[in-house]
N, C-alpha and C positions, 0 to 999 in steps of 0.2 A: 505494501499500499505506501502510493507519495504520501498521502494526508491521510488525516481521519477525518472524514465527512461520514462520518456512523451517523448523524443525526438526521439527515435527508432519508436512510434508509428504515427507520422506524416507523410503526405508529401506532397510537394508543394515547388515551390519556392517560396524566398522575393525578392522583385525587387528592396527594397531599405533597408538601413540603419533602416529605422522608417517606410518602409512599408507603405509610403501614396499615395494615388490613384494621379497618374497622371494626367492631362488634355489632354495632347497628345496623339495620338491613332496610335504613334508609336511601344508602349510597346506592346507586341504581346502574350505575357508569360499569362498562365493561373494563376490567382489569389489562393494564398497558401487555403489548406484546414483547415477548425478549427476541432478542435477532443471535444469534450463533450464526457467524457467517466465516467459511473457509477463504482465507484473505491471499493464500498462496502456499508456496513450497520450497523447501532450500534444497539444493541439490550437490554442496557441498559444502566442506567446514569453513571455508570464505565466506560460503554464502549463509551460514548460519550466525557465523560472528558479527556480519554486519545488518541481519536483522535482530540480534542481541543488542546491538548497537541502536539500532534504530528504536526499540521496543524500550530500551531504559535509557532513552536520551543521552546517549552517551556513556553511561553512567551516570546520570543527575536522578534516574527513578531506580528504586530498588526492583531486580529480579529476584524471585522466588522460586524454588526448586520442587523438588516433589517429596522430599524430605523435610521442608520446612526452611532450610539454610538461605542464607540471604545475599545476594552477590550484588553490590554497586562500585566498586573500583573497577577500570576496561580492563585491567590488565586480568583481573580475576575473570571475568566475563569471558574474554578472547581465552581464558585457558581452560575456560567447560566448554567454549567452541570447541576446542580442538580434541580435548578430551572427548567427546561423541562421537569424534570423527577417528579417534585412535583405535577407538572399540568396533568398529564397524569394519571387519574382514572382508565382507561379503558386496563393498558398494562397486557399484558399476558403473561407465558412464549414462547421465541423464539419469541415474535411479535415484527417487526423491528421498532426500535425505532426514528432513524437518517437514511437517505439517505446521499451519500457520494459522489459528483459528483466534477469531476476534467474537467478544461477549459480550453484549450493551443491554442498556435498560435505556428508557427514555429520559429527558430532562426531569429532574426532581425527584430520581430516586437518591437517594444516599450513598455516595460512591464505596463508602465502609462496607454495606453491605451487599454491594456488586462483588467486592473482593471476596469478601467470605462465600458466597454462594460459588464464585468460580475457584476456589481453596476446595471446596467440598465436591462440587463435580468433576476435579479434575484428580480428587487423589480417588473417588467411588471407583472411575471411569479408564483412568489411565494406567496410575501407579502401580500395580500389582505387576505389569510389565514394559512398561516405558518410563523413560525419562523426561521430564518438559518443566519449562520454566514458565513464569508468568511475570506480566507488571502490570499496574493500574495505571490508568491515563486517564484526567479531569480536566485535560484542556480544550473540550468540547460541550456543546450543551448535553450530550448523553455520556454518563460516567460508561465506560468500558476498558476492557481486558485484555490484553493480548497472550494468548497461550502459543506454546511452541514446544512440539511433542518430538522427540526423535522416533521416527519412523521405525527402525531396528532395535525389537524386544528383546528383553533378559534372556528369551525363549528361541531368540534365532527367526520368528516370525517378525514380518513387516505389518506396519500400521494403512489399512486399507481404506480410505473413505469410500463406502459406498452410496449410490445411490440412495436418498432416504434416510441416508444417517444424520445426517446433519439436523434434519428434524426430530431425531430420536434426540440427539443430545440438546434441543430446543426445550423439550421436553421434560430433561432430567434436569436441566439449568433452570427451569422456570420451578418444578419441585422443591431444589434446593434454595430459590428466593421466599418462596412460601412457608418454610422453615422458620426464616428468619424475621416472619411477619410480614412480608413484603408482596404486596399485588402482583401477580404476576399470570400470564397466561401465552399459550405457544398451538395457537389453534393452527391445525394441518389442515390444507386443502384437500377438497374433498378427493381428488385423483392420487393423493399420495398414500389416503388411508391405510389402504391393502399393502402396498408395499412396506410399511411402516408396520404393520402387523405381522408381514413376514421377518424382517429382521429383528424382531422383535422375538419372535420362535424360535430363532435361531441358537443355537447352543454355544453358550460363549466361552472366549478360549483365551 
């Protein structure tokens, strides 16, 4: 992503400044829709290092990994990118080295809840078999998190973003927000419903 034009991709109203769910049934507005977007891929350790620089704003923002370790100095960030590559013995030309996601909520949502929800989502979805880092951005109207996953898993299998999988991730992200008391929805289009159900029915690896 050359810039963060996230707000234009989002739809839905935010009820309150903090977007906390109200106990009262007087609120009839539909909860805001979450966004989960595959923003790109990295094809080498240098691509990954450049992406780490971008999402960390050259070390000005914190990067957090799957273990909870925080990186902020550029030297440490570049070493992490190199370490990702050093363990990838199967890498071939144009093989996707990393997958880049953006997870976002509309203006008015407290950024700390977006980050907490992404932390929980990533841990449940990827930590068992993949390394990853994420960084919170608040420089646009819509608070969003950049999440970068190393495609090569600990078991030697690679992450493949199948058609319909981003919608599954949207639903999981929305659930994590709801657990924090943040109103959120991930409504799929009707044509995607059967595809999503098929993906959910597949055995987890």
